[in-house]
Structures are given as C-alpha cells and as structure tokens.
Phi, psi and omega in degrees: 000144176236120182054046177066016177239138179293142183237131173234131183091204184251150179205137178287135178271143178242156179309137179080358172299142178248125181248124181253123178236104185067236179265004183256131177247124180250137176253124183280128176239132177261106183268005178293144176296144179299135181287143176269172183294137176270126184269156171278181185300313182296314179296323179294315179298320180295315180294324178298316178298318180297315181293326177295318178296320179294318180293326178293318178297320183272356183056044179245153176284167176213134180248141176241128177246136173234135178239122186240150169207173191261353184201207180292161001283162180294150181302326181298334181281340183251344185297324180291330174295316179298322183297338177276351186259355183237175181286161178295332180285342181284161184240128180243136181212156175260113183272327172200190188297338182222041179211125176244134178246148177225126175259129181243089181296144177069017184241129176251246181299337181292357179301338186299325183294303177295328180297315179295322180297314180293316181299320181297315181292317180296322182296336177292332179262324183227090185303333183271010181299141179232139182245146176227144181229142175222137184243128175269143006267002187298315187250013178161148180248346181233167185298317182298315180296315181296316180298316180296318181292317180293320180292319179297318179296319180298323181290340177272349182279156174273170178305129180079000182259163175233127177245142175266146185303321183295336178286332182259358182287155178262135180250129180236116179291132177231085183068239179270357181250166178233126177273123181254120182246107180250339181287123181299332177294318178291328174303311181294319180296316179296320178299320178296316179299318181294325182290326183265352184296329182277358180264186179270007182279148172261143182243130177239127182254126175250120178205097175051045179167193180294158180295142178246097182289137176243109184289157176299152178292000000 
C-alpha cells in the first residue's frame, strides 16, 4: 500500500510518501540536492561572464565544462539530470540542441571529479557524448575564449571522454618562454600565418592593440 491505498503496477514515489509492507511502514525521503534552474544560452553566457569577473576579483580559478553530442536526445531533456549532479553554486545551461554547459566557480584541477560524474551519467543516455574543459585564468580570461577552448577540446575527445583545453593546446617556444595557444580562433589564425609565411606576402595582425607586422620568411 502507498499512502493507505492499494497499489498495483508501478508508481513513482514522491517525498513523504508512505509505503506499507506487512506490518512495516516506510516513509520515502528524497535526499538529492534540489536542482537549480537550467539556463538558456543567453542566460548561461551572462552568468559565465559574471562568474569570471567574480573569480578575477577573488583571485580564484573557475572551470567550464562543455558536453557535446551529435543527435538526439535534445540537450534540454538531459540538462535537468545534470543539474542534480553538481553543486547549487554551479551553473547549468543549454547552449544548443546538443550541448550542455556547466560553470564551476572556485574550481581548478578538481573539475575532474564532477566532470567524470556528469560524463558517466550522460554516456548512459548518449554513448557518443564528448566532454571538454577549460580553466580560467590558465586557458582563458574571458567567456568567449573559455567557450572556444572548451568546445575545441571536446571535439578532440573520444566518445565518453573528457579532454582539457591545455591538453589540446599548441605550444610554441619563444626563447625562454612558451606560447600556449588554446583558443581555436588563434589556432586558425596561426595556421593562416604559417601558410602565407613562405610566400612574398606580408602579414599584419590586429588584435586589441597596435598592429603587429609579421615579415615574410
């Protein structure tokens, strides 16, 4: 019996439901953390920018996770499941029909624990799901850079795997320093520069500052 009513077949239990089996009465308790609201793409981008500013003020890391797959089910159908797997302080959003994003404020290398947990559950529904992670400030300082780096990393991952942006980044030695390129836009820009470097063309790069001329090789 459930709540003093005879039950035949299956029925979902809700918190405070009472199940009577013989002389024993059991009260169902749902100990899962309450799920937070799942944001749309615009709301997610806004919260990511806010959390990045907050982490910069506090000098704390921030991790961004993206989970991608190629078809059904829609991300909106799985995002609420993901929201039960992360902390209340974390941010969950649907970026498009087959992409779920998670912002983990105050989280650096420890992102691996929740990332694996989410990936495992998603893989049960979508075996081809791929995960990408980017951590601020190491792999990006703004929302656009982090999103691009995490998405690029996810595309390099195999089904059910999670790749971090720094693992897929390109390293270029510059004297005693090393240039780390994790932004996919910069990947493409560098590739273009390399293709024209052997020609007689001159390349000038404009990016938030004075022009940087690159002479022909």
